C-alpha positions in Angstrom: -3.1 4.8 -138.6 -2.9 6.5 -142.1 -5.3 3.9 -143.5 -7.7 4.5 -140.6 -7.7 8.3 -141.2 -8.1 7.8 -144.9 -11.1 5.5 -144.4 -12.6 7.9 -141.9 -12.3 10.9 -144.3 -13.7 8.8 -147.1 -16.7 7.8 -144.9 -17.4 11.4 -143.9 -17.1 12.6 -147.5 -19.5 10.0 -148.8 -22.0 10.7 -146.1 -22.0 14.4 -146.9 -22.4 13.6 -150.6 -25.3 11.2 -150.0 -27.2 13.3 -147.5 -30.1 15.3 -148.7 -29.3 19.0 -148.3 -30.9 22.0 -150.0 -29.1 23.5 -152.9 -27.8 27.0 -152.6 -30.7 28.2 -154.7 -33.3 26.4 -152.5 -31.7 27.9 -149.4 -31.8 31.4 -150.9 -35.5 31.0 -151.8 -36.4 29.6 -148.4 -34.6 32.4 -146.5 -36.2 35.0 -148.8 -39.7 33.6 -148.2 -39.1 33.6 -144.4 -37.8 37.2 -144.5 -40.9 38.5 -146.5 -43.2 36.7 -144.1 -41.5 38.4 -141.1 -41.0 42.0 -142.3 -43.6 44.0 -144.1 -43.3 47.7 -145.1 -46.4 49.8 -145.2 -47.3 53.5 -145.7 -48.2 55.6 -142.7 -50.3 58.8 -142.5 -51.7 60.5 -139.4 -53.4 63.7 -138.3 -52.9 65.4 -135.0 -55.8 67.9 -134.4 -54.6 69.6 -131.2 -52.9 73.0 -130.8 -50.6 72.7 -133.8 -52.6 70.4 -136.1 -50.0 68.3 -137.9 -50.0 66.0 -140.8 -47.6 63.1 -140.6 -46.3 61.0 -143.6 -44.0 58.1 -143.4 -43.5 54.4 -143.6 -43.9 51.5 -141.1 -42.0 48.2 -141.0 -43.9 45.4 -139.2 -41.8 42.8 -137.4 -43.5 39.5 -136.5 -40.2 37.7 -135.9 -40.4 38.1 -132.1 -41.6 35.0 -130.4 -44.5 36.5 -128.5 -45.3 40.1 -129.6 -45.6 42.0 -132.9 -43.7 45.2 -133.1 -43.6 48.1 -135.6 -40.9 50.7 -136.5 -42.2 53.9 -138.0 -40.2 56.7 -139.6 -42.2 59.8 -140.4 -42.0 63.5 -141.3 -44.6 65.8 -139.8 -45.5 69.3 -140.8 -47.7 72.2 -139.6 -47.7 75.4 -141.6 -50.2 78.2 -141.0 -48.7 80.1 -144.1 -48.3 83.2 -142.0 -47.2 83.2 -138.4 -46.3 79.7 -137.3 -44.5 76.7 -138.8 -43.5 73.4 -137.2 -41.5 70.7 -139.0 -40.1 67.5 -137.6 -38.7 64.1 -138.2 -39.5 61.2 -135.8 -38.7 57.5 -135.4 -41.4 55.6 -133.4 -41.4 52.1 -132.0 -44.7 50.3 -131.3 -45.1 47.0 -129.5 -48.4 45.3 -129.2 -49.5 43.8 -125.8 -51.3 40.9 -127.6 -49.4 37.7 -127.6 -50.8 36.7 -130.9 -49.2 37.6 -134.2 -51.9 40.2 -134.9 -51.7 44.0 -134.9 -55.0 44.7 -133.1 -55.6 46.1 -129.7 -53.5 48.1 -127.2 -49.8 48.9 -127.8 -47.2 51.1 -126.1 -44.9 53.4 -128.1 -41.6 55.3 -127.8 -40.9 58.2 -130.1 -37.5 60.0 -130.7 -36.7 62.7 -133.2 -36.5 66.5 -133.5 -38.9 69.4 -134.1 -38.2 72.7 -135.7 -40.6 75.6 -134.9 -40.6 79.1 -136.4 -43.0 81.9 -135.4 -43.4 85.6 -135.6 -42.9 87.5 -132.3 -45.9 89.4 -130.9 -45.7 93.2 -130.3 -46.4 94.3 -126.7 -48.9 96.8 -128.1 -50.8 94.3 -130.3 -50.2 92.9 -133.7 -47.3 91.0 -135.2 -43.7 92.3 -135.5 -41.3 91.5 -138.3 -39.0 89.6 -136.0 -39.1 85.8 -136.5 -38.1 83.5 -133.7 -37.2 79.8 -134.1 -36.2 76.8 -132.1 -35.0 73.3 -132.8 -35.5 70.7 -130.0 -35.1 67.0 -129.6 -38.2 64.9 -129.1 -38.6 62.0 -126.7 -42.1 60.8 -125.9 -43.8 57.7 -124.5 -47.4 56.7 -125.0 -50.2 54.3 -125.6 -52.3 53.5 -128.6 -55.1 51.3 -129.8 -55.4 49.7 -133.1 -59.1 49.1 -134.1 -58.3 47.0 -137.1 -55.1 46.4 -139.0 -55.3 49.9 -140.5 -57.0 52.6 -138.3 -55.6 53.5 -134.9 -55.5 56.3 -132.3 -52.6 57.0 -130.0 -51.5 59.5 -127.3 -48.0 60.4 -126.3 -46.4 62.6 -123.7 -42.9 63.7 -123.3 -40.2 66.3 -124.1 -41.1 68.1 -127.3 -42.5 71.4 -128.5 -45.9 70.4 -127.4 -45.9 68.4 -124.2 -48.4 65.8 -125.5 -50.2 65.0 -128.6 -53.1 62.9 -129.9 -52.8 61.2 -133.3 -55.4 59.6 -135.6 -53.5 57.4 -138.0 -54.1 55.1 -140.9 -51.6 52.4 -142.0 -51.8 50.5 -145.3 
Protein backbone atom coordinates (compact mmCIF):
# COMPACT_ATOMS: atom_id res chain seq x y z
CA UNK A 1 0.00 0.00 0.00
CA UNK A 2 2.85 2.37 0.84
CA UNK A 3 4.53 1.63 -2.45
CA UNK A 4 1.27 2.31 -4.33
CA UNK A 5 0.77 5.68 -2.60
CA UNK A 6 4.39 6.62 -3.24
CA UNK A 7 4.07 5.74 -6.97
CA UNK A 8 0.79 7.68 -7.21
CA UNK A 9 2.32 10.77 -5.61
CA UNK A 10 5.38 10.46 -7.87
CA UNK A 11 3.14 10.24 -10.96
CA UNK A 12 1.07 13.28 -9.93
CA UNK A 13 4.22 15.26 -9.15
CA UNK A 14 5.84 14.42 -12.50
CA UNK A 15 2.64 15.26 -14.42
CA UNK A 16 2.48 18.66 -12.77
CA UNK A 17 6.13 19.33 -13.57
CA UNK A 18 5.77 18.31 -17.19
CA UNK A 19 2.50 20.11 -17.87
CA UNK A 20 2.68 23.45 -19.64
CA UNK A 21 1.43 26.13 -17.27
CA UNK A 22 1.93 29.83 -17.35
CA UNK A 23 4.58 31.23 -15.10
CA UNK A 24 3.56 33.64 -12.37
CA UNK A 25 4.81 36.58 -14.45
CA UNK A 26 2.83 35.43 -17.51
CA UNK A 27 -0.32 35.01 -15.39
CA UNK A 28 0.09 38.55 -14.01
CA UNK A 29 0.57 40.04 -17.49
CA UNK A 30 -2.48 38.18 -18.85
CA UNK A 31 -4.71 39.26 -15.98
CA UNK A 32 -3.51 42.86 -16.27
CA UNK A 33 -4.21 42.87 -20.02
CA UNK A 34 -7.75 41.50 -19.43
CA UNK A 35 -8.38 44.06 -16.68
CA UNK A 36 -7.37 47.03 -18.83
CA UNK A 37 -9.52 45.74 -21.71
CA UNK A 38 -12.53 45.53 -19.39
CA UNK A 39 -12.30 48.76 -17.32
CA UNK A 40 -11.48 52.19 -18.76
CA UNK A 41 -11.48 55.49 -16.87
CA UNK A 42 -12.52 58.64 -18.71
CA UNK A 43 -13.14 62.31 -17.90
CA UNK A 44 -16.75 63.56 -17.69
CA UNK A 45 -18.06 67.10 -18.16
CA UNK A 46 -21.66 68.22 -18.58
CA UNK A 47 -23.85 71.30 -18.59
CA UNK A 48 -27.42 71.52 -17.38
CA UNK A 49 -29.06 74.63 -18.90
CA UNK A 50 -32.36 74.62 -16.98
CA UNK A 51 -33.45 76.64 -13.92
CA UNK A 52 -30.14 76.42 -12.05
CA UNK A 53 -27.63 75.92 -14.89
CA UNK A 54 -25.00 73.61 -13.52
CA UNK A 55 -21.55 72.57 -14.62
CA UNK A 56 -20.60 69.00 -13.74
CA UNK A 57 -17.04 67.66 -13.61
CA UNK A 58 -16.07 64.10 -12.82
CA UNK A 59 -14.79 60.80 -14.09
CA UNK A 60 -16.41 57.74 -15.65
CA UNK A 61 -15.36 54.10 -15.41
CA UNK A 62 -16.59 51.96 -18.31
CA UNK A 63 -17.25 48.27 -17.60
CA UNK A 64 -17.54 45.89 -20.56
CA UNK A 65 -17.12 42.79 -18.41
CA UNK A 66 -20.82 42.02 -18.39
CA UNK A 67 -21.85 39.37 -20.88
CA UNK A 68 -24.51 41.34 -22.73
CA UNK A 69 -24.50 45.05 -21.84
CA UNK A 70 -21.95 47.80 -21.32
CA UNK A 71 -22.28 49.86 -18.16
CA UNK A 72 -20.68 53.03 -16.80
CA UNK A 73 -20.16 54.35 -13.31
CA UNK A 74 -19.77 58.13 -13.06
CA UNK A 75 -18.76 60.14 -10.03
CA UNK A 76 -19.09 63.91 -10.43
CA UNK A 77 -19.23 67.20 -8.57
CA UNK A 78 -21.69 69.81 -9.82
CA UNK A 79 -21.85 73.51 -9.09
CA UNK A 80 -24.05 76.52 -9.76
CA UNK A 81 -23.03 79.87 -8.34
CA UNK A 82 -24.72 83.14 -9.29
CA UNK A 83 -22.10 85.03 -7.22
CA UNK A 84 -24.84 86.92 -5.44
CA UNK A 85 -28.08 85.29 -4.34
CA UNK A 86 -28.09 81.56 -5.10
CA UNK A 87 -25.57 78.73 -4.87
CA UNK A 88 -26.06 75.01 -5.47
CA UNK A 89 -23.32 72.43 -4.92
CA UNK A 90 -23.57 68.68 -5.09
CA UNK A 91 -21.83 65.35 -5.32
CA UNK A 92 -23.44 62.51 -7.30
CA UNK A 93 -22.76 58.89 -8.25
CA UNK A 94 -24.51 57.81 -11.45
CA UNK A 95 -24.84 54.37 -13.02
CA UNK A 96 -25.62 54.05 -16.77
CA UNK A 97 -26.47 50.80 -18.54
CA UNK A 98 -26.82 50.70 -22.31
CA UNK A 99 -29.71 48.82 -23.93
CA UNK A 100 -27.53 47.67 -26.84
CA UNK A 101 -26.40 44.05 -26.56
CA UNK A 102 -23.17 44.86 -28.35
CA UNK A 103 -20.05 45.98 -26.51
CA UNK A 104 -20.49 49.55 -27.76
CA UNK A 105 -21.50 52.72 -25.93
CA UNK A 106 -23.90 54.14 -28.50
CA UNK A 107 -27.63 54.53 -28.39
CA UNK A 108 -30.18 54.55 -25.59
CA UNK A 109 -29.32 53.90 -21.93
CA UNK A 110 -31.05 54.12 -18.57
CA UNK A 111 -29.51 55.74 -15.52
CA UNK A 112 -29.78 55.87 -11.74
CA UNK A 113 -28.24 58.76 -9.78
CA UNK A 114 -27.69 59.07 -6.02
CA UNK A 115 -25.92 61.78 -4.06
CA UNK A 116 -26.59 65.01 -2.22
CA UNK A 117 -27.22 68.67 -3.03
CA UNK A 118 -26.53 71.74 -0.94
CA UNK A 119 -28.36 74.96 -1.82
CA UNK A 120 -27.94 78.43 -0.32
CA UNK A 121 -29.99 81.51 -1.17
CA UNK A 122 -30.88 84.92 0.15
CA UNK A 123 -34.42 85.24 1.46
CA UNK A 124 -36.69 87.73 -0.28
CA UNK A 125 -38.29 90.63 1.56
CA UNK A 126 -42.09 90.81 1.44
CA UNK A 127 -41.83 94.45 0.38
CA UNK A 128 -39.41 93.77 -2.47
CA UNK A 129 -35.66 93.42 -2.63
CA UNK A 130 -33.31 91.04 -0.89
CA UNK A 131 -32.83 90.65 2.82
CA UNK A 132 -29.60 89.90 4.62
CA UNK A 133 -30.92 86.56 5.86
CA UNK A 134 -29.37 83.55 4.12
CA UNK A 135 -31.26 80.25 3.99
CA UNK A 136 -29.76 76.88 3.10
CA UNK A 137 -30.74 73.25 2.71
CA UNK A 138 -28.91 69.97 2.18
CA UNK A 139 -30.93 67.17 0.59
CA UNK A 140 -30.23 63.69 -0.71
CA UNK A 141 -30.63 63.05 -4.42
CA UNK A 142 -32.21 59.97 -5.96
CA UNK A 143 -33.13 60.15 -9.65
CA UNK A 144 -33.90 57.83 -12.55
CA UNK A 145 -33.71 58.67 -16.21
CA UNK A 146 -32.90 57.94 -19.82
CA UNK A 147 -30.12 59.11 -22.05
CA UNK A 148 -28.88 58.81 -25.59
CA UNK A 149 -25.25 58.56 -26.64
CA UNK A 150 -24.79 59.94 -30.17
CA UNK A 151 -21.22 58.73 -30.51
CA UNK A 152 -18.76 57.51 -27.95
CA UNK A 153 -18.32 61.05 -26.56
CA UNK A 154 -21.38 63.34 -26.86
CA UNK A 155 -24.64 62.49 -25.08
CA UNK A 156 -27.86 63.97 -23.76
CA UNK A 157 -29.80 62.65 -20.78
CA UNK A 158 -32.84 63.48 -18.71
CA UNK A 159 -33.52 62.44 -15.13
CA UNK A 160 -36.40 62.85 -12.73
CA UNK A 161 -36.51 62.18 -9.02
CA UNK A 162 -36.12 63.52 -5.51
CA UNK A 163 -33.65 66.40 -5.51
CA UNK A 164 -33.57 70.20 -5.29
CA UNK A 165 -34.88 70.42 -8.83
CA UNK A 166 -37.45 67.77 -9.64
CA UNK A 167 -35.87 66.97 -13.02
CA UNK A 168 -32.91 68.01 -15.10
CA UNK A 169 -31.58 67.84 -18.65
CA UNK A 170 -27.84 67.33 -19.20
CA UNK A 171 -25.62 67.76 -22.24
CA UNK A 172 -22.42 65.88 -21.56
CA UNK A 173 -19.11 65.01 -23.14
CA UNK A 174 -16.97 62.04 -22.10
CA UNK A 175 -13.36 61.55 -23.24
